Backbone of each chain as nested JSON, in Angstrom:
{
  "chains": [
    {"id": "A", "residues": [
      {"number": 1, "name": "UNK", "atoms": {"N": [122.792, 116.969, 107.885], "CA": [121.48, 117.762, 108.62], "C": [122.142, 119.274, 108.838]}},
      {"number": 2, "name": "UNK", "atoms": {"N": [123.542, 118.979, 109.749], "CA": [124.168, 120.077, 110.286], "C": [124.32, 120.928, 109.164]}},
      {"number": 3, "name": "UNK", "atoms": {"N": [125.034, 120.681, 108.186], "CA": [125.149, 121.458, 106.688], "C": [123.95, 122.33, 106.323]}},
      {"number": 4, "name": "UNK", "atoms": {"N": [122.974, 121.369, 106.469], "CA": [121.614, 122.01, 105.89], "C": [121.322, 123.067, 107.228]}},
      {"number": 5, "name": "UNK", "atoms": {"N": [121.377, 122.94, 108.351], "CA": [120.509, 124.071, 108.934], "C": [121.743, 125.22, 109.221]}},
      {"number": 6, "name": "UNK", "atoms": {"N": [123.16, 125.226, 108.791], "CA": [123.807, 126.282, 108.509], "C": [123.255, 127.36, 107.434]}},
      {"number": 7, "name": "UNK", "atoms": {"N": [122.343, 126.883, 106.559], "CA": [121.552, 127.747, 105.691], "C": [120.438, 128.217, 106.341]}},
      {"number": 8, "name": "UNK", "atoms": {"N": [120.001, 128.058, 107.797], "CA": [118.853, 128.835, 108.539], "C": [119.009, 129.918, 108.252]}},
      {"number": 9, "name": "UNK", "atoms": {"N": [120.373, 130.39, 109.07], "CA": [120.411, 132.057, 109.51], "C": [120.272, 132.949, 107.694]}},
      {"number": 10, "name": "UNK", "atoms": {"N": [120.966, 132.082, 106.889], "CA": [121.007, 132.658, 105.619], "C": [119.542, 133.284, 104.976]}},
      {"number": 11, "name": "UNK", "atoms": {"N": [118.65, 132.068, 104.839], "CA": [117.678, 132.217, 104.022], "C": [116.17, 131.425, 104.632]}},
      {"number": 12, "name": "UNK", "atoms": {"N": [116.427, 130.497, 105.496], "CA": [115.485, 129.62, 105.919], "C": [114.408, 130.463, 106.937]}},
      {"number": 13, "name": "UNK", "atoms": {"N": [115.061, 131.058, 108.008], "CA": [114.239, 131.418, 108.968], "C": [113.078, 131.753, 108.605]}},
      {"number": 14, "name": "UNK", "atoms": {"N": [111.988, 131.673, 109.428], "CA": [110.508, 132.237, 108.987], "C": [109.817, 131.657, 107.858]}},
      {"number": 15, "name": "UNK", "atoms": {"N": [110.631, 130.864, 106.787], "CA": [110.028, 130.391, 105.763], "C": [109.91, 128.934, 105.584]}},
      {"number": 16, "name": "UNK", "atoms": {"N": [110.733, 128.063, 106.492], "CA": [110.756, 126.545, 106.334], "C": [110.615, 125.938, 107.356]}},
      {"number": 17, "name": "UNK", "atoms": {"N": [109.829, 125.166, 107.851], "CA": [110.028, 124.304, 109.384], "C": [110.686, 122.873, 108.712]}},
      {"number": 18, "name": "UNK", "atoms": {"N": [111.467, 122.424, 110.002], "CA": [112.34, 121.321, 109.85], "C": [111.806, 120.181, 110.799]}},
      {"number": 19, "name": "UNK", "atoms": {"N": [111.417, 118.98, 110.585], "CA": [110.698, 118.083, 111.226], "C": [111.483, 116.913, 110.807]}},
      {"number": 20, "name": "UNK", "atoms": {"N": [112.13, 116.228, 111.87], "CA": [112.758, 115.037, 111.675], "C": [111.612, 113.609, 112.22]}},
      {"number": 21, "name": "UNK", "atoms": {"N": [111.574, 112.314, 111.615], "CA": [110.54, 111.638, 112.238], "C": [111.429, 109.944, 112.39]}},
      {"number": 22, "name": "UNK", "atoms": {"N": [111.666, 109.717, 113.413], "CA": [112.13, 108.209, 113.832], "C": [111.264, 107.619, 114.589]}},
      {"number": 23, "name": "UNK", "atoms": {"N": [111.542, 105.865, 114.786], "CA": [110.732, 105.39, 115.942], "C": [111.422, 105.531, 117.525]}},
      {"number": 24, "name": "UNK", "atoms": {"N": [112.391, 106.169, 117.224], "CA": [112.931, 106.315, 118.433], "C": [112.573, 106.753, 119.619]}},
      {"number": 25, "name": "UNK", "atoms": {"N": [112.917, 106.78, 121.028], "CA": [111.631, 107.532, 122.049], "C": [112.433, 108.636, 122.292]}},
      {"number": 26, "name": "UNK", "atoms": {"N": [111.779, 109.739, 123.134], "CA": [111.991, 110.813, 123.041], "C": [113.267, 110.955, 124.034]}},
      {"number": 27, "name": "UNK", "atoms": {"N": [114.177, 110.33, 124.597], "CA": [115.039, 110.402, 125.292], "C": [116.233, 110.669, 124.368]}},
      {"number": 28, "name": "UNK", "atoms": {"N": [116.13, 109.432, 123.291], "CA": [117.311, 109.37, 122.698], "C": [117.247, 110.491, 121.289]}},
      {"number": 29, "name": "UNK", "atoms": {"N": [115.819, 110.909, 121.035], "CA": [115.95, 112.475, 120.275], "C": [116.375, 113.372, 120.843]}},
      {"number": 30, "name": "UNK", "atoms": {"N": [115.972, 113.313, 122.425], "CA": [116.917, 114.479, 123.113], "C": [118.234, 114.698, 122.827]}},
      {"number": 31, "name": "UNK", "atoms": {"N": [118.875, 113.576, 123.263], "CA": [120.394, 113.159, 123.083], "C": [120.916, 113.838, 121.782]}},
      {"number": 32, "name": "UNK", "atoms": {"N": [120.027, 113.068, 120.96], "CA": [120.355, 113.503, 119.539], "C": [120.498, 115.155, 119.185]}},
      {"number": 33, "name": "UNK", "atoms": {"N": [119.727, 115.8, 119.682], "CA": [119.707, 117.068, 119.204], "C": [120.377, 117.993, 120.069]}},
      {"number": 34, "name": "UNK", "atoms": {"N": [120.578, 117.423, 121.196], "CA": [121.718, 118.033, 122.151], "C": [123.588, 117.92, 121.476]}},
      {"number": 35, "name": "UNK", "atoms": {"N": [123.45, 116.773, 120.902], "CA": [124.638, 116.275, 120.195], "C": [124.902, 117.304, 119.119]}},
      {"number": 36, "name": "UNK", "atoms": {"N": [123.857, 117.592, 118.132], "CA": [124.179, 118.526, 117.1], "C": [123.963, 119.663, 117.279]}},
      {"number": 37, "name": "UNK", "atoms": {"N": [123.325, 120.042, 118.179], "CA": [123.361, 121.304, 118.666], "C": [124.731, 121.9, 119.58]}},
      {"number": 38, "name": "UNK", "atoms": {"N": [125.393, 121.094, 119.788], "CA": [126.512, 121.455, 120.517], "C": [127.795, 121.471, 119.622]}},
      {"number": 39, "name": "UNK", "atoms": {"N": [127.438, 120.454, 118.458], "CA": [128.356, 120.392, 117.278], "C": [128.544, 121.774, 116.338]}},
      {"number": 40, "name": "UNK", "atoms": {"N": [126.931, 122.21, 116.361], "CA": [127.014, 123.319, 115.938], "C": [127.679, 124.657, 116.008]}},
      {"number": 41, "name": "UNK", "atoms": {"N": [127.212, 124.725, 117.092], "CA": [128.101, 126.036, 118.231], "C": [129.771, 125.657, 118.351]}},
      {"number": 42, "name": "UNK", "atoms": {"N": [130.242, 124.706, 118.47], "CA": [131.567, 124.548, 118.05], "C": [132.18, 124.658, 116.862]}},
      {"number": 43, "name": "UNK", "atoms": {"N": [131.561, 124.33, 115.846], "CA": [131.818, 124.547, 114.368], "C": [131.528, 125.815, 114.045]}},
      {"number": 44, "name": "UNK", "atoms": {"N": [130.653, 126.584, 114.391], "CA": [130.262, 127.735, 113.922], "C": [129.408, 128.418, 115.17]}},
      {"number": 45, "name": "UNK", "atoms": {"N": [130.273, 128.737, 116.068], "CA": [129.597, 129.542, 116.818], "C": [129.11, 131.174, 116.733]}},
      {"number": 46, "name": "UNK", "atoms": {"N": [129.378, 131.589, 115.333], "CA": [128.642, 132.894, 114.861], "C": [127.636, 132.79, 114.408]}},
      {"number": 47, "name": "UNK", "atoms": {"N": [127.007, 131.235, 114.517], "CA": [125.741, 131.248, 113.899], "C": [124.805, 131.029, 115.151]}},
      {"number": 48, "name": "UNK", "atoms": {"N": [123.656, 131.839, 115.48], "CA": [122.937, 131.328, 116.725], "C": [121.895, 130.259, 116.416]}},
      {"number": 49, "name": "UNK", "atoms": {"N": [122.524, 129.069, 116.759], "CA": [121.307, 127.678, 116.398], "C": [121.145, 127.047, 117.874]}},
      {"number": 50, "name": "UNK", "atoms": {"N": [120.851, 127.77, 118.997], "CA": [120.532, 127.091, 120.056], "C": [119.529, 127.711, 120.601]}},
      {"number": 51, "name": "UNK", "atoms": {"N": [118.157, 127.401, 120.501], "CA": [118.143, 125.869, 120.009], "C": [117.919, 125.457, 118.358]}},
      {"number": 52, "name": "UNK", "atoms": {"N": [118.703, 124.349, 118.306], "CA": [118.817, 123.869, 116.912], "C": [117.357, 124.051, 116.271]}},
      {"number": 53, "name": "UNK", "atoms": {"N": [117.089, 124.052, 115.003], "CA": [116.034, 124.783, 114.368], "C": [115.098, 123.393, 114.063]}},
      {"number": 54, "name": "UNK", "atoms": {"N": [115.413, 122.256, 114.547], "CA": [114.606, 120.929, 114.06], "C": [113.758, 120.45, 114.963]}},
      {"number": 55, "name": "UNK", "atoms": {"N": [112.314, 120.027, 114.852], "CA": [111.604, 119.533, 115.743], "C": [111.693, 118.022, 115.323]}},
      {"number": 56, "name": "UNK", "atoms": {"N": [111.701, 117.403, 116.629], "CA": [111.837, 115.866, 116.585], "C": [110.695, 115.217, 116.626]}},
      {"number": 57, "name": "UNK", "atoms": {"N": [109.966, 114.153, 115.943], "CA": [109.118, 113.5, 116.353], "C": [109.036, 111.984, 116.532]}},
      {"number": 58, "name": "UNK", "atoms": {"N": [108.369, 111.338, 117.388], "CA": [108.312, 109.995, 117.507], "C": [107.552, 109.428, 116.919]}},
      {"number": 59, "name": "UNK", "atoms": {"N": [107.645, 108.076, 116.485], "CA": [106.697, 107.291, 115.574], "C": [106.903, 105.916, 116.173]}},
      {"number": 60, "name": "UNK", "atoms": {"N": [106.912, 105.901, 117.278], "CA": [107.296, 104.246, 117.592], "C": [106.381, 103.1, 117.515]}},
      {"number": 61, "name": "UNK", "atoms": {"N": [105.584, 103.183, 116.495], "CA": [105.16, 102.013, 116.108], "C": [105.007, 102.357, 114.733]}},
      {"number": 62, "name": "UNK", "atoms": {"N": [105.737, 103.071, 113.912], "CA": [105.782, 103.421, 112.404], "C": [104.464, 103.569, 112.021]}},
      {"number": 63, "name": "UNK", "atoms": {"N": [103.672, 104.213, 112.343], "CA": [102.423, 104.48, 112.005], "C": [102.713, 105.582, 110.751]}},
      {"number": 64, "name": "UNK", "atoms": {"N": [103.128, 106.573, 111.052], "CA": [103.742, 107.385, 109.679], "C": [104.781, 106.834, 108.719]}},
      {"number": 65, "name": "UNK", "atoms": {"N": [105.507, 106.266, 109.156], "CA": [106.909, 105.641, 108.415], "C": [106.191, 104.677, 107.356]}},
      {"number": 66, "name": "UNK", "atoms": {"N": [105.237, 103.75, 107.806], "CA": [104.51, 103.096, 106.787], "C": [103.402, 103.416, 105.974]}},
      {"number": 67, "name": "UNK", "atoms": {"N": [102.751, 104.487, 106.738], "CA": [101.859, 105.305, 105.599], "C": [102.962, 105.963, 104.593]}},
      {"number": 68, "name": "UNK", "atoms": {"N": [104.241, 106.333, 104.661], "CA": [104.726, 107.256, 103.898], "C": [105.228, 105.941, 102.862]}},
      {"number": 69, "name": "UNK", "atoms": {"N": [105.59, 104.704, 103.255], "CA": [106.181, 103.645, 102.718], "C": [107.778, 103.812, 102.932]}},
      {"number": 70, "name": "UNK", "atoms": {"N": [108.18, 104.127, 104.046], "CA": [109.595, 104.38, 104.018], "C": [109.984, 103.385, 105.038]}},
      {"number": 71, "name": "UNK", "atoms": {"N": [109.333, 102.346, 105.499], "CA": [109.807, 101.391, 106.768], "C": [110.822, 100.45, 105.837]}},
      {"number": 72, "name": "UNK", "atoms": {"N": [111.719, 100.08, 106.945], "CA": [113.249, 99.09, 106.809], "C": [112.892, 98.007, 107.535]}},
      {"number": 73, "name": "UNK", "atoms": {"N": [112.433, 97.075, 107.178], "CA": [112.015, 95.653, 108.244], "C": [112.953, 95.02, 108.354]}},
      {"number": 74, "name": "UNK", "atoms": {"N": [114.281, 94.948, 107.539], "CA": [115.414, 94.066, 107.622], "C": [116.314, 94.465, 108.331]}},
      {"number": 75, "name": "UNK", "atoms": {"N": [116.272, 95.79, 108.975], "CA": [117.332, 96.157, 109.665], "C": [117.569, 95.547, 111.052]}},
      {"number": 76, "name": "UNK", "atoms": {"N": [119.068, 95.186, 111.206], "CA": [119.482, 94.61, 112.727], "C": [118.971, 94.966, 113.594]}},
      {"number": 77, "name": "UNK", "atoms": {"N": [118.648, 96.192, 113.935], "CA": [117.793, 96.881, 115.01], "C": [116.325, 96.703, 115.187]}},
      {"number": 78, "name": "UNK", "atoms": {"N": [115.604, 96.145, 114.321], "CA": [113.975, 96.219, 114.225], "C": [113.509, 96.763, 112.808]}},
      {"number": 79, "name": "UNK", "atoms": {"N": [112.719, 97.189, 112.918], "CA": [111.784, 98.157, 112.283], "C": [112.599, 99.701, 112.545]}},
      {"number": 80, "name": "UNK", "atoms": {"N": [112.822, 100.147, 111.371], "CA": [113.451, 101.678, 111.177], "C": [113.085, 102.515, 110.048]}},
      {"number": 81, "name": "UNK", "atoms": {"N": [113.041, 103.689, 110.075], "CA": [112.941, 104.507, 109.079], "C": [113.896, 104.38, 107.865]}},
      {"number": 82, "name": "UNK", "atoms": {"N": [113.812, 104.145, 106.822], "CA": [115.056, 104.433, 105.667], "C": [114.932, 106.108, 105.495]}},
      {"number": 83, "name": "UNK", "atoms": {"N": [116.167, 105.995, 105.067], "CA": [116.59, 107.34, 105.253], "C": [116.048, 108.049, 103.619]}},
      {"number": 84, "name": "UNK", "atoms": {"N": [114.854, 109.12, 104.103], "CA": [114.102, 109.631, 102.969], "C": [114.007, 111.459, 103.581]}},
      {"number": 85, "name": "UNK", "atoms": {"N": [114.028, 112.254, 102.62], "CA": [113.716, 113.751, 102.865], "C": [112.79, 114.26, 101.74]}},
      {"number": 86, "name": "UNK", "atoms": {"N": [111.575, 114.688, 102.0], "CA": [110.725, 115.47, 101.425], "C": [110.676, 116.801, 101.408]}},
      {"number": 87, "name": "UNK", "atoms": {"N": [110.216, 117.611, 100.885], "CA": [109.433, 119.211, 100.983], "C": [108.226, 119.417, 100.497]}},
      {"number": 88, "name": "UNK", "atoms": {"N": [107.476, 119.717, 101.447], "CA": [106.241, 119.846, 101.269], "C": [105.579, 120.99, 101.41]}},
      {"number": 89, "name": "UNK", "atoms": {"N": [104.345, 121.506, 100.721], "CA": [104.114, 123.055, 100.876], "C": [103.299, 122.663, 101.822]}},
      {"number": 90, "name": "UNK", "atoms": {"N": [102.638, 123.829, 101.845], "CA": [101.508, 124.455, 103.172], "C": [100.408, 123.568, 103.189]}},
      {"number": 91, "name": "UNK", "atoms": {"N": [99.989, 123.261, 101.79], "CA": [98.936, 122.201, 101.902], "C": [98.818, 120.865, 102.069]}},
      {"number": 92, "name": "UNK", "atoms": {"N": [100.486, 120.468, 102.156], "CA": [100.658, 119.156, 102.494], "C": [100.734, 118.146, 101.396]}},
      {"number": 93, "name": "UNK", "atoms": {"N": [101.254, 118.997, 99.98], "CA": [101.789, 118.164, 98.845], "C": [103.267, 118.242, 98.872]}},
      {"number": 94, "name": "UNK", "atoms": {"N": [103.521, 116.813, 98.517], "CA": [104.942, 116.67, 98.099], "C": [105.653, 117.098, 96.945]}},
      {"number": 95, "name": "UNK", "atoms": {"N": [106.401, 118.348, 97.046], "CA": [107.132, 118.902, 96.197], "C": [108.111, 118.657, 95.66]}},
      {"number": 96, "name": "UNK", "atoms": {"N": [109.229, 117.492, 96.427], "CA": [110.547, 117.709, 96.335], "C": [110.813, 116.175, 96.802]}},
      {"number": 97, "name": "UNK", "atoms": {"N": [111.603, 115.25, 96.501], "CA": [111.888, 114.346, 97.306], "C": [113.054, 113.816, 97.005]}},
      {"number": 98, "name": "UNK", "atoms": {"N": [113.981, 113.028, 98.183], "CA": [115.16, 112.37, 97.751], "C": [115.002, 111.086, 98.842]}},
      {"number": 99, "name": "UNK", "atoms": {"N": [115.179, 110.153, 97.803], "CA": [115.272, 108.842, 98.345], "C": [116.748, 108.468, 98.509]}},
      {"number": 100, "name": "UNK", "atoms": {"N": [117.318, 108.202, 99.638], "CA": [118.545, 107.783, 99.571], "C": [118.771, 106.406, 99.654]}},
      {"number": 101, "name": "UNK", "atoms": {"N": [120.059, 106.259, 99.094], "CA": [120.487, 104.865, 98.869], "C": [121.051, 104.447, 100.426]}},
      {"number": 102, "name": "UNK", "atoms": {"N": [121.393, 105.02, 101.23], "CA": [121.933, 104.503, 102.508], "C": [121.539, 105.487, 103.319]}},
      {"number": 103, "name": "UNK", "atoms": {"N": [122.365, 105.491, 104.858], "CA": [122.242, 106.645, 105.703], "C": [123.231, 107.802, 105.448]}},
      {"number": 104, "name": "UNK", "atoms": {"N": [123.884, 107.245, 104.538], "CA": [125.202, 108.094, 104.392], "C": [124.855, 109.033, 103.347]}},
      {"number": 105, "name": "UNK", "atoms": {"N": [124.002, 108.486, 102.723], "CA": [123.552, 109.323, 101.166], "C": [122.311, 110.216, 101.484]}},
      {"number": 106, "name": "UNK", "atoms": {"N": [122.72, 111.681, 101.541], "CA": [121.893, 112.552, 102.184], "C": [121.743, 113.581, 101.008]}},
      {"number": 107, "name": "UNK", "atoms": {"N": [120.555, 114.251, 100.725], "CA": [120.552, 115.347, 99.67], "C": [121.678, 116.71, 100.343]}},
      {"number": 108, "name": "UNK", "atoms": {"N": [122.263, 117.289, 98.945], "CA": [122.862, 118.3, 99.168], "C": [122.381, 119.109, 99.865]}},
      {"number": 109, "name": "UNK", "atoms": {"N": [123.243, 119.886, 100.858], "CA": [122.382, 120.938, 102.089], "C": [122.058, 122.288, 100.99]}},
      {"number": 110, "name": "UNK", "atoms": {"N": [122.594, 122.509, 100.174], "CA": [122.344, 123.624, 98.938], "C": [120.927, 123.388, 98.319]}},
      {"number": 111, "name": "UNK", "atoms": {"N": [121.025, 122.089, 97.738], "CA": [120.046, 121.652, 96.912], "C": [118.687, 121.775, 97.515]}},
      {"number": 112, "name": "UNK", "atoms": {"N": [118.57, 121.329, 98.676], "CA": [117.666, 121.11, 99.738], "C": [116.799, 122.23, 100.066]}},
      {"number": 113, "name": "UNK", "atoms": {"N": [117.962, 123.437, 100.259], "CA": [117.738, 124.591, 100.794], "C": [116.911, 125.361, 99.827]}},
      {"number": 114, "name": "UNK", "atoms": {"N": [117.639, 125.191, 98.364], "CA": [116.934, 125.761, 97.57], "C": [115.614, 125.409, 96.751]}},
      {"number": 115, "name": "UNK", "atoms": {"N": [115.368, 124.198, 97.168], "CA": [113.903, 123.898, 96.754], "C": [112.861, 124.157, 98.006]}},
      {"number": 116, "name": "UNK", "atoms": {"N": [113.428, 124.006, 99.092], "CA": [112.524, 124.699, 100.109], "C": [112.365, 125.901, 100.281]}},
      {"number": 117, "name": "UNK", "atoms": {"N": [113.01, 126.706, 99.891], "CA": [112.997, 128.077, 99.785], "C": [112.268, 128.394, 98.405]}},
      {"number": 118, "name": "UNK", "atoms": {"N": [112.038, 127.957, 97.348], "CA": [111.427, 128.145, 96.207], "C": [109.821, 127.675, 96.576]}},
      {"number": 119, "name": "UNK", "atoms": {"N": [109.764, 126.717, 96.942], "CA": [108.419, 126.321, 97.579], "C": [107.915, 127.024, 98.423]}},
      {"number": 120, "name": "UNK", "atoms": {"N": [108.758, 127.601, 99.117], "CA": [108.331, 128.49, 100.33], "C": [107.322, 129.87, 99.446]}},
      {"number": 121, "name": "UNK", "atoms": {"N": [107.922, 130.347, 98.31], "CA": [107.764, 131.442, 97.639], "C": [106.909, 130.91, 96.867]}},
      {"number": 122, "name": "UNK", "atoms": {"N": [106.148, 129.863, 96.485], "CA": [104.868, 129.441, 95.707], "C": [105.734, 129.171, 94.426]}},
      {"number": 123, "name": "UNK", "atoms": {"N": [106.875, 128.734, 94.138], "CA": [107.778, 128.505, 92.735], "C": [107.732, 126.876, 93.046]}},
      {"number": 124, "name": "UNK", "atoms": {"N": [108.214, 126.526, 91.461], "CA": [108.543, 124.977, 91.51], "C": [109.8, 125.055, 91.796]}},
      {"number": 125, "name": "UNK", "atoms": {"N": [110.655, 123.801, 92.427], "CA": [111.939, 123.698, 93.091], "C": [112.831, 123.943, 91.923]}},
      {"number": 126, "name": "UNK", "atoms": {"N": [114.16, 124.389, 91.571], "CA": [114.814, 124.704, 90.334], "C": [115.301, 123.536, 89.853]}},
      {"number": 127, "name": "UNK", "atoms": {"N": [114.98, 123.373, 88.3], "CA": [115.438, 122.005, 88.039], "C": [116.933, 121.787, 88.122]}},
      {"number": 128, "name": "UNK", "atoms": {"N": [117.918, 122.976, 88.134], "CA": [118.916, 122.342, 88.4], "C": [119.487, 121.969, 89.859]}},
      {"number": 129, "name": "UNK", "atoms": {"N": [118.645, 121.833, 90.454], "CA": [118.836, 121.003, 91.808], "C": [117.322, 119.755, 92.27]}},
      {"number": 130, "name": "UNK", "atoms": {"N": [117.615, 118.895, 91.149], "CA": [116.768, 117.695, 91.212], "C": [117.011, 116.66, 92.604]}},
      {"number": 131, "name": "UNK", "atoms": {"N": [115.827, 116.394, 92.938], "CA": [115.613, 115.319, 94.027], "C": [116.375, 114.109, 93.565]}},
      {"number": 132, "name": "UNK", "atoms": {"N": [116.014, 112.987, 94.317], "CA": [115.947, 111.603, 93.929], "C": [115.227, 110.649, 94.375]}},
      {"number": 133, "name": "UNK", "atoms": {"N": [114.527, 109.978, 93.42], "CA": [113.784, 108.929, 93.55], "C": [114.227, 107.212, 93.38]}}
    ]},
    {"id": "B", "residues": [
      {"number": 1, "name": "UNK", "atoms": {"N": [104.948, 98.665, 100.064], "CA": [104.244, 100.145, 99.701], "C": [105.289, 100.963, 98.979]}},
      {"number": 2, "name": "UNK", "atoms": {"N": [104.988, 101.397, 97.608], "CA": [105.874, 102.406, 97.256], "C": [106.066, 103.967, 98.179]}},
      {"number": 3, "name": "UNK", "atoms": {"N": [107.376, 104.328, 98.041], "CA": [107.459, 105.527, 98.826], "C": [106.489, 106.721, 98.074]}},
      {"number": 4, "name": "UNK", "atoms": {"N": [106.311, 107.542, 99.067], "CA": [105.788, 108.716, 98.834], "C": [106.251, 109.752, 97.431]}},
      {"number": 5, "name": "UNK", "atoms": {"N": [105.795, 110.087, 96.459], "CA": [106.387, 110.81, 95.287], "C": [106.13, 112.026, 95.306]}},
      {"number": 6, "name": "UNK", "atoms": {"N": [106.579, 112.967, 94.522], "CA": [106.239, 114.128, 94.134], "C": [105.031, 114.016, 93.61]}},
      {"number": 7, "name": "UNK", "atoms": {"N": [104.266, 115.093, 94.119], "CA": [102.883, 115.407, 93.758], "C": [101.856, 114.699, 94.587]}},
      {"number": 8, "name": "UNK", "atoms": {"N": [102.33, 113.622, 95.47], "CA": [101.484, 112.869, 96.111], "C": [100.603, 113.78, 97.505]}},
      {"number": 9, "name": "UNK", "atoms": {"N": [99.91, 113.822, 97.959], "CA": [99.301, 114.078, 99.084], "C": [99.911, 113.317, 100.423]}},
      {"number": 10, "name": "UNK", "atoms": {"N": [100.45, 114.436, 101.296], "CA": [101.269, 113.598, 102.511], "C": [100.055, 112.967, 103.495]}},
      {"number": 11, "name": "UNK", "atoms": {"N": [100.381, 111.741, 103.841], "CA": [99.277, 111.123, 104.667], "C": [98.589, 111.66, 105.784]}},
      {"number": 12, "name": "UNK", "atoms": {"N": [97.831, 111.268, 106.58], "CA": [97.244, 111.561, 107.728], "C": [97.969, 110.907, 109.209]}},
      {"number": 13, "name": "UNK", "atoms": {"N": [98.255, 111.742, 109.715], "CA": [98.777, 110.662, 111.116], "C": [98.93, 111.562, 112.167]}},
      {"number": 14, "name": "UNK", "atoms": {"N": [99.056, 111.141, 113.55], "CA": [99.279, 112.351, 114.796], "C": [100.541, 111.603, 115.646]}},
      {"number": 15, "name": "UNK", "atoms": {"N": [101.402, 112.269, 115.522], "CA": [102.519, 112.001, 116.541], "C": [103.065, 112.743, 117.465]}},
      {"number": 16, "name": "UNK", "atoms": {"N": [103.682, 112.587, 118.549], "CA": [104.079, 113.287, 119.399], "C": [105.977, 113.696, 119.474]}},
      {"number": 17, "name": "UNK", "atoms": {"N": [105.786, 115.258, 119.867], "CA": [107.449, 115.294, 119.421], "C": [108.331, 114.903, 120.623]}},
      {"number": 18, "name": "UNK", "atoms": {"N": [109.487, 115.341, 120.803], "CA": [110.277, 114.748, 121.98], "C": [110.122, 115.391, 123.323]}},
      {"number": 19, "name": "UNK", "atoms": {"N": [109.24, 116.478, 123.111], "CA": [108.83, 117.111, 124.296], "C": [107.111, 116.771, 124.645]}},
      {"number": 20, "name": "UNK", "atoms": {"N": [106.755, 115.972, 124.016], "CA": [105.279, 115.438, 124.129], "C": [104.182, 115.997, 123.413]}},
      {"number": 21, "name": "UNK", "atoms": {"N": [104.45, 117.07, 122.873], "CA": [103.279, 118.085, 122.066], "C": [103.179, 116.971, 121.094]}},
      {"number": 22, "name": "UNK", "atoms": {"N": [101.633, 117.322, 120.661], "CA": [100.949, 116.402, 119.456], "C": [101.426, 117.237, 118.439]}},
      {"number": 23, "name": "UNK", "atoms": {"N": [101.33, 116.687, 116.891], "CA": [101.628, 116.849, 115.955], "C": [100.724, 116.132, 114.975]}},
      {"number": 24, "name": "UNK", "atoms": {"N": [99.915, 116.83, 114.284], "CA": [98.875, 116.48, 113.626], "C": [99.21, 116.514, 112.067]}},
      {"number": 25, "name": "UNK", "atoms": {"N": [99.173, 115.508, 111.186], "CA": [99.549, 115.48, 109.963], "C": [98.11, 115.45, 108.877]}},
      {"number": 26, "name": "UNK", "atoms": {"N": [98.046, 115.939, 108.077], "CA": [98.971, 117.151, 107.262], "C": [98.886, 118.491, 108.063]}},
      {"number": 27, "name": "UNK", "atoms": {"N": [97.837, 118.946, 108.707], "CA": [97.702, 119.992, 109.305], "C": [98.689, 120.921, 109.777]}},
      {"number": 28, "name": "UNK", "atoms": {"N": [99.846, 120.068, 110.389], "CA": [101.278, 120.59, 110.703], "C": [101.736, 121.353, 109.684]}},
      {"number": 29, "name": "UNK", "atoms": {"N": [101.848, 121.232, 108.412], "CA": [102.166, 121.887, 107.197], "C": [101.91, 123.314, 107.234]}},
      {"number": 30, "name": "UNK", "atoms": {"N": [100.702, 123.525, 107.406], "CA": [100.204, 125.106, 107.384], "C": [101.128, 125.865, 108.296]}},
      {"number": 31, "name": "UNK", "atoms": {"N": [101.796, 125.751, 109.197], "CA": [102.724, 126.293, 110.016], "C": [103.816, 127.093, 109.281]}},
      {"number": 32, "name": "UNK", "atoms": {"N": [104.286, 126.573, 108.317], "CA": [105.203, 127.403, 107.621], "C": [104.985, 126.962, 105.866]}},
      {"number": 33, "name": "UNK", "atoms": {"N": [105.543, 128.048, 105.104], "CA": [105.286, 128.199, 103.637], "C": [105.632, 126.887, 103.167]}},
      {"number": 34, "name": "UNK", "atoms": {"N": [106.89, 126.465, 103.744], "CA": [107.516, 124.973, 103.18], "C": [108.013, 124.218, 104.412]}},
      {"number": 35, "name": "UNK", "atoms": {"N": [108.065, 122.77, 104.237], "CA": [108.596, 122.084, 105.363], "C": [109.414, 121.128, 104.736]}},
      {"number": 36, "name": "UNK", "atoms": {"N": [110.319, 121.05, 105.414], "CA": [111.65, 119.497, 105.179], "C": [111.146, 118.684, 106.061]}},
      {"number": 37, "name": "UNK", "atoms": {"N": [110.714, 117.311, 105.668], "CA": [110.317, 116.217, 106.71], "C": [111.4, 115.224, 106.315]}},
      {"number": 38, "name": "UNK", "atoms": {"N": [112.301, 114.567, 107.3], "CA": [113.39, 113.911, 107.028], "C": [113.083, 112.452, 107.878]}},
      {"number": 39, "name": "UNK", "atoms": {"N": [113.109, 111.389, 107.769], "CA": [113.024, 110.21, 108.277], "C": [114.318, 109.767, 108.734]}},
      {"number": 40, "name": "UNK", "atoms": {"N": [114.483, 109.475, 109.687], "CA": [115.676, 108.991, 109.965], "C": [115.975, 107.817, 111.332]}},
      {"number": 41, "name": "UNK", "atoms": {"N": [117.122, 107.332, 111.558], "CA": [117.474, 106.701, 112.639], "C": [118.344, 107.181, 113.231]}},
      {"number": 42, "name": "UNK", "atoms": {"N": [118.099, 107.848, 114.116], "CA": [119.297, 108.488, 115.303], "C": [120.135, 109.45, 114.709]}},
      {"number": 43, "name": "UNK", "atoms": {"N": [120.5, 109.153, 113.713], "CA": [121.347, 110.655, 113.018], "C": [121.408, 110.991, 111.483]}},
      {"number": 44, "name": "UNK", "atoms": {"N": [121.821, 112.009, 111.42], "CA": [121.312, 112.416, 109.98], "C": [122.372, 111.828, 108.763]}}
    ]}
  ]
}
């Protein structure tokens, strides 16, 4: 996520909003946001990412997580969201998706940014940066 | 249930952000030309 947000200053601001959804309570989300903001500032102090441009949402009953079909009920911690990333257009239509194999498997920041910017411009995601299903 | 796929309409839901503000889907997507939304547990 941090690497993706580095693309923010370059060409995402004003075109793309970034939302994160998990079952975790607000306190955990706030600590997470504080940590990644600090990491960003230490790693790339020339990029003004404070506050970090990600809005974290709480889904404690997994209402949206179940509706999207990304619930993982077999985790030792209980029901959690399996890692999935989508790019959605302003009308609410899914335009690009990356279904991860694990928490360590995330889309390339460049691929995600290219897809998001293309969709923000009313274009289709570039075929050379496919998602994963 | 199958995961949401390219071409699907995002489902309706109402959540709160970590500051307590309500976010309603799919109307929240109208706030920007495009939205990256990721599902996670505690870390990216």
